[in-house]
C-alpha positions, 0 to 999 in steps of 0.5 A: 030280811031284818027282824023287828021285835016289839016288846010291849010295856009290862011284858018281859024282854025276850031271852038273851038266847032269842036276842042272840039268835036274831043277831046271828041271823041278822048281823049287820047292826042292832038298834033299839028305842024304849018308852023311857027314852033309851036309844042305842044303835051299834054293831056289837051284840054284847054292847047291845045287850049291856045297854038293853038292861036299861029298859025296864019291864014296864017300858015298851021297846022296839028292837031292830036287827039289820040284814043289809040290802042297801048301804054299808055295814055301819052304825049310821045305817042301823035302825031305828033312825031318829029325827027330833022326837020321831023314831023309824024302823023298817022291815023289807026292801023299799023300791026306791033309789038310795043316795050316798051310803044310806039305806032304803029305809033311811032314804024314805024316812 
């Protein structure tokens, strides 16, 4: 199952070791969004970690490490998904029919 980490504003980011362990156990993609409008999705931990440095301690942040149950392993299937000003990340499996190469979460969103 995927891992979602919520970093509240004013709280330090989890350590690189913790983030790396989350990725190693959920290696099918990473994404995050922060309250200072930093949004990133990808497949590579080092690239993720480099972009995550833009998130400040005073920012809130949601990080999602994907373990694929529906949809292929590609950036487009990484959470959080974005439509307009709304971001969506999900943990678990939804009992819905998916379409094309979309994830169950993306289909629901």
